[in-house]
N, C-alpha and C positions, 0 to 999 in steps of 0.2 A: 504493500500500500504506500510505500515511501515515494513512489513515482508521482503521486497526486499531491496537489497543494493543500487539499483538505479532503476528508471523507465525511460528508454530511449525511446524517441519518435523519429522516423526516418521519414524524408520526403524530397521531392525535389520539386523544381520549375524550370521551363524553361523560359528563357527570350530571345525573338528574338533580334538579333544583325544586324547591317548593313551588307549587302552582302560582303563588302570588307574584312570582317573577317572570311569568310567561310573556308579558308585554315587552319586557326588556331582553329576555333570553328565551325566545320561543324554541320549543323542542321540535323533534323531527316528525311528530305525529304518529299515527297508528297506535300500536300498543306501548309506545315509548312515553316518557314523561311529557307533560304539556310544557314544561320549562326545563331547559338543560343548558349546560355550559360546555363548550368545546375548548379544550386546551391543545394547542398545536406547538410543537417545538422542532427546532433544528439543532442537532448536536454534532459538533465536529469531533468525530471519534479519533482522528489522527492526533489532534492537539489537546483533546479533553476539554473543549470549550463549548458552552451553551451559546449558540449563535443567534437564536431567536426564540422568543416565547410569546405567543399570541393567544388572547382569550376572545372568543366570539360566541354568538348564539349557537346552540346545538344543532339548529336546523341547517346551518351552512355546510354544504358538501365539501369534502376534501378535494374533489376533482376540480372545483372552481376556485379553490384557494390559491392565490398567486403571490402572496406577500413573501413566501420563502425565496422567490427568485431574487430578492434584494441581496441575499447572502451568497449567491452563486458567483464564484470567482473563476477566472481562467485556471485550467488544470485540476479543478475539483471534481471529485466523484460524488454524485448525489443519488443516494439510495432511498427509495420510497416504496410503499406498498401499493397494491392495485387501486386503492381508493384515490390515489393522487394521479392516476394515469390520465394525461392530457397532452395531446400532440402539440398544441400551441406552446405549452410550457416546455416540452422537450425541445422544440425548435429554438426557443429562447436560450435554453441551456447550451445546446450545440453552437448557437451563434456567439456565445460567450467563451468558446473554446473550452468548454467543460464537458463532463460526461454524466450520463444518467444510467441507472440500473433499476428496472421495474419488472414485476410480473407482466406477462403479455395479456392484453385485453383482446379477447377473441373477435370482437367486431372491428378492430382497428385495420385489419388488412395487412398482408405481407406481400411484397413484390420482390422480384429478382433485382439485381443492381441495374439491369437494363430496362426495368419497368414492367416486366411481365408479371401478371397476377400468379401467385403461387398457391397451390392447394396445400395448406399447412398440414392437414391430416395425412395426406398422401406422402408428403415429404417426411413426416415423422415415421410413418409405417415403413417406408422403404429405406430410410437412411439413418434412423436413430436406433442403432444397435446398443450403444452404451450412452454416448453423449453426442448430440448434434450441435455443431458450432458453425454457423454459416453467415456470411455477410448478406444483408437484405436491405430493402427500403421499407420503412414502416409508415403505413397510412395509405389509404386509397385515394384521397384527394390530392391533386397536384401540388397544392401549396405546402403540403407536409412532406410526404415521401422522404422521410429522413433516413440517411444512410446509417446503419447500425449493425450490430451483430445479434443474431438470434441464437440463444443457447437453450437446449432442452435435454432432458433426460427422462427415461421411463421410470415411473414410480413402482414400488412394490405393489402387487395386486391388492393386498389388504388396505393399503393407503388409498389407492385409486377407488376401491369400492366404498370406502368411508367418504371420500370426496363426492362420489355420485349420490350417496344417500343424503348428504347435507344439501347438495344442489337440488335434488328432488323435493326435499322437505321445505326448503326456502321457496322454491317455485310454487309449491302447493299452498303455502301460507299466503302468497301473493296472488293466488288464483291463476297461475300460469303453468306451462309445461316446459320441460327442458328438451331441447332437440337432441336427436341421436348423435349429431356431430359434436355438440358441446359435451355430451356424456363421454364420447370417445376421446376428446381432447383432455379430459380429466385423468387419463392414464399417464399424462406427462406433466412435469414441472417445466414451464416455459418462461424464459426471461428475455428482455431486450435491453 
């Protein structure tokens, strides 16, 4: 990790609050608390520094949160969970000569370096015997198509089955179904 100027870890936690605070700190709705507070932080693992700490209403999605971009410096590696997946933000990171690492969001689209759409599931089935590490362009829309690496590995069957059960339960709770393709992708851990 010494080749990076910083290794920024981004994450958030949501804390339920008393309902009386719902006007100032609205919750995310559904079965969640009517009032909640989201704490977001950026921690530079390489130097042991807290780079950013932001409090906001619990309703605000991580995906739309962009304040962390203020601490992205050239040469930094920025690690985030799937909740922060946002191609516009990744483009900003790349534009600052920095790097990002995130789990892959299945609807983002993957293209070859020449711009041909790739069937990720087929690629994984045919080429991911242990670890798949390929250069790709991330994003279907022309304004994104970010050059990056896609790294994937097959999960143990027990882990993949657990992920499928969770995905089905989550979809059922929201009144939706999970596609066969999405269920098949859950056999792998995929990162960009």
